[in-house]
C-alpha positions in Angstrom: -19.6 59.7 23.0 -20.6 56.2 24.2 -18.9 52.9 24.0 -21.5 50.2 24.5 -20.1 47.1 26.1 -22.3 44.3 27.5 -25.2 46.9 27.6 -23.2 49.2 29.9 -22.1 52.4 28.1 -19.0 54.3 29.0 -20.1 58.0 28.8 -17.2 60.5 28.8 -17.1 63.0 31.6 -19.1 63.5 34.8 -22.7 62.4 34.2 -24.5 65.3 35.9 -22.4 67.8 33.9 -23.2 65.9 30.7 -26.9 66.1 31.5 -26.7 69.9 31.8 -24.8 70.2 28.5 -27.5 68.2 26.7 -30.5 70.0 28.3 -31.2 72.0 25.2 -31.6 68.8 23.2 -34.0 67.2 25.6 -37.8 67.1 25.4 -39.8 68.8 28.2 -40.6 65.5 29.8 -37.0 64.5 29.7 -36.0 67.8 31.3 -38.3 67.0 34.2 -36.5 63.7 34.7 -33.1 65.5 34.6 -34.3 67.9 37.2 -35.2 65.0 39.6 -31.8 63.3 39.0 -29.9 66.4 39.6 -31.9 67.2 42.8 -31.8 63.8 44.4 -29.5 61.3 42.7 -29.4 59.0 45.8 -33.2 58.4 45.5 -32.8 57.6 41.8 -30.0 55.1 42.6 -32.1 53.4 45.3 -35.3 53.4 43.3 -37.0 51.9 40.3 -37.8 53.4 36.9 -41.4 53.7 38.1 -40.3 55.7 41.1 -38.3 58.1 39.0 -41.3 58.5 36.6 -43.6 59.3 39.6 -41.2 61.8 41.1 -40.8 63.6 37.7 -44.5 63.4 36.9 -43.9 61.6 33.6 -44.4 58.2 32.1 -41.9 55.3 32.3 -41.3 55.4 28.5 -40.3 59.1 29.0 -37.7 58.0 31.6 -36.3 55.4 29.2 -36.2 58.0 26.4 -34.2 60.3 28.7 -31.7 57.6 29.4 -31.2 56.9 25.7 -31.0 60.7 25.0 -27.9 61.0 27.2 -26.2 57.8 25.9 -27.6 54.8 27.8 -29.4 51.8 26.5 -31.3 51.0 29.7 -32.3 52.6 33.0 -30.2 50.1 34.9 -27.1 51.1 32.9 -27.8 54.7 33.7 -28.2 54.0 37.4 -24.9 52.2 37.5 -23.0 55.1 35.9 -24.9 57.6 38.2 -23.9 55.6 41.3 -20.3 55.6 40.1 -20.4 59.4 39.7 -22.0 60.0 43.1 -19.4 57.7 44.7 -16.5 59.7 43.2 -18.1 63.0 44.1 -19.0 62.2 47.7 -15.8 60.3 48.3 -13.5 63.2 47.4 -12.5 61.7 44.1 -12.0 58.2 45.5 -14.1 55.1 44.8 -16.5 54.4 47.7 -15.5 50.7 47.9 -14.7 51.7 51.5 -17.8 53.8 52.5 -16.9 57.2 53.9 -19.5 58.8 56.2 -19.4 62.0 58.3 -21.5 63.4 61.1 -23.2 65.6 58.5 -24.6 62.6 56.7 -28.3 61.8 57.1 -30.0 58.4 56.9 -30.9 59.3 53.3 -27.4 60.2 52.3 -26.0 57.1 54.0 -28.4 55.0 51.9 -27.1 56.7 48.7 -23.5 56.1 49.7 -24.1 52.4 50.6 -25.9 51.7 47.4 -23.4 53.6 45.4 -20.5 51.6 47.0 -22.2 48.3 46.4 -23.0 49.1 42.7 -19.5 50.4 42.1 -17.9 47.4 43.7 -19.9 44.9 41.7 -19.3 46.7 38.4 -15.5 46.7 39.1 -15.4 43.0 40.1 -17.5 42.0 37.1 -15.1 43.9 34.7 -12.0 42.2 36.2 -13.4 38.7 36.9 -11.7 35.8 35.2 -14.6 33.8 33.7 -12.3 30.9 32.8 -11.5 30.5 36.5 -15.2 30.6 37.3 -15.8 27.9 34.7 -13.0 25.7 36.1 -14.3 26.1 39.6 -17.8 25.1 38.5 -16.5 22.1 36.7 -14.4 21.0 39.7 -17.4 21.3 42.0 -19.7 19.5 39.7 -17.3 16.5 39.5 -16.7 16.4 43.3 -17.9 13.7 45.7 -17.6 16.1 48.6 -17.2 19.9 48.8 -15.9 21.6 51.9 -16.5 25.4 52.1 -14.4 27.3 54.6 -14.3 30.9 55.9 -14.2 33.0 59.0 -16.1 36.1 60.2 -18.0 37.7 57.3 -16.4 35.1 54.9 -17.9 32.4 57.2 -21.3 33.8 56.4 -20.5 33.7 52.7 -19.4 30.1 53.2 -22.7 29.1 54.7 -24.6 30.9 51.9 -22.5 28.9 49.4 -23.3 25.6 51.2 -27.0 26.6 51.2 -26.9 26.9 47.4 -24.6 24.1 46.5 -26.0 21.3 48.7 -29.0 21.3 46.5 -26.7 20.5 43.6 -23.9 18.6 45.2 -25.2 16.6 48.2 -21.8 16.5 49.8 -21.4 20.3 50.2 -20.9 21.6 53.8 -19.7 24.8 55.3 -17.3 25.0 58.3 -16.3 28.1 60.3 -14.4 26.3 63.1 -10.6 25.9 62.5 -10.5 22.6 64.4 -13.3 21.1 62.2 -11.6 22.5 59.1 -8.3 20.9 59.8 -9.9 17.6 60.7 -12.0 17.7 57.5 -9.0 18.5 55.4 -7.2 15.4 56.7 -10.1 13.2 55.6 -10.4 14.5 52.0 -9.3 12.7 48.8 -8.7 13.2 45.2 -12.4 13.2 44.4 -13.1 16.1 46.8 -12.9 19.9 46.6 -12.4 22.8 49.0 -13.7 26.3 48.5 -11.7 28.7 50.7 -13.1 32.2 51.1 -11.2 35.2 52.4 -11.0 38.8 51.5 -7.4 39.2 52.5 -6.2 35.7 51.7 -3.8 35.7 54.7 -5.8 34.2 57.6 -3.3 31.8 59.2 -5.8 29.0 60.2 -7.4 29.0 56.8 -4.0 28.8 55.0 -3.0 25.9 57.2 -6.2 24.0 56.5 -5.8 24.6 52.8 -2.2 23.3 52.9 -3.4 20.2 54.6 -6.1 19.7 52.0 -3.6 20.0 49.2 -1.6 17.1 50.7 -4.7 14.9 50.3 -4.9 15.7 46.6 -8.2 17.6 47.0 -8.9 20.4 44.5 -8.6 23.8 46.2 -10.7 26.7 44.9 -10.0 30.1 46.5 -12.2 33.1 46.3 -9.8 35.8 47.5 -7.6 38.7 46.6 -5.2 38.1 43.6 -1.6 37.3 44.5 -2.5 36.6 48.2 -1.0 33.6 50.0 -4.3 31.8 49.7 -4.6 32.5 46.0 -1.1 31.1 45.4 -2.0 27.9 47.3 -5.1 27.3 45.3 -5.4 25.0 42.2 -8.1 27.4 41.0 -7.8 30.9 42.3 -10.9 33.1 41.6 -9.5 36.6 42.1 -11.9 39.1 43.7 -10.1 42.4 44.4 -12.0 45.0 46.4 -10.4 48.0 48.0 -11.7 47.7 51.5 -9.9 48.1 54.8 -11.1 45.0 56.7 -8.4 45.3 59.3 -10.4 48.2 60.8 -13.9 47.9 59.4 -16.4 44.9 59.2 -16.4 43.8 55.5 -19.3 45.2 53.6 -18.9 45.5 49.8 -16.3 42.7 49.6 -18.8 40.3 51.2 -21.4 41.3 48.5 -18.8 40.6 45.8 -18.0 37.2 47.2 -21.7 36.3 47.4 -22.3 37.3 43.8 -19.3 35.3 42.6 -20.6 32.3 44.5 -24.0 32.8 42.8 -22.2 32.7 39.4 -20.3 29.5 40.3 -23.5 27.8 41.6 -25.3 28.6 38.3 -22.3 27.2 36.4 -22.5 24.0 38.5 -26.2 23.7 37.8 -25.6 24.0 34.0 -23.1 21.2 34.1 -25.2 18.7 36.1 -27.4 16.0 34.5 -31.1 16.5 34.0 -31.9 14.2 37.0 -30.7 17.1 39.2 -33.9 19.0 38.3 -35.9 16.1 39.7 -34.1 16.3 43.1 -34.6 20.1 43.2 -38.3 19.6 42.5 -38.5 17.2 45.4 -37.0 19.8 47.7 -39.4 22.4 46.6 -42.3 20.0 47.2 -41.0 19.4 50.7 -40.8 23.1 51.4 -44.5 23.6 50.6 -45.4 22.0 53.9 -43.5 24.7 55.7 -45.4 27.6 54.2 -48.6 29.1 55.6 -51.4 29.1 53.0 -53.3 32.3 52.5 -56.6 30.6 53.5 -55.1 29.7 56.9 -54.8 33.3 57.9 -58.3 34.4 56.8 -60.8 35.1 59.5 
């Protein structure tokens, strides 16, 4: 019935139907959990194991036993599959990577759809991600003297998040969202430098032009974008992130989350490659931040 892979089982058939078919084999406490899941799957997706246990009036170990009884090794693995099933059901048989809402939706059902779409997107991107490309990108960044990170719109926000993470590891990391600054920076790069270009579509004209200029300076170009896009073909290291989302009409949502998560993975890869002295620099930064925090005693009357 199950095929365990990286802790995430592939359970055959719709999950809610499977729960019903196994009800006769479940304990009374596990049936209570099943009742809550069937009644309000959105709340289960958005909540924790403790929340589900409280709603069902059972203990957390009972929730875990329920998950294992229907073929899942963990509560998180169960939630991921539940979110995928809800996404298909509420999306008319289509993945909710592009969230579909109607006037009949409530705030609660919107929460369920947004969370389901996010989980569904991240699972799909994880399953398709080329980890060799992630490793190559991490190595190129770790070896770079300077790292330029470029993007526009929602991708510009991802670029700034990437710079926020990477400047702690690579002092020369900087994000730019202005096309004039990007093209000037591209002209000043060299063989010891790297560019991270971020775009969901991979066909933004100004970004493509800046990347073409950077290639002429022998800088290493890393692209986080759709596979087989113009930007991906220009990159020395394309990291393909394919998300079905119509960003020509809608503001990017789940594709942005996918890009942020891939950036996190690359940043962790960079950290693992750097020498032990990096930990000392990070420690100094944390010490400096302590002066910016309000101590509990300062707020006491």
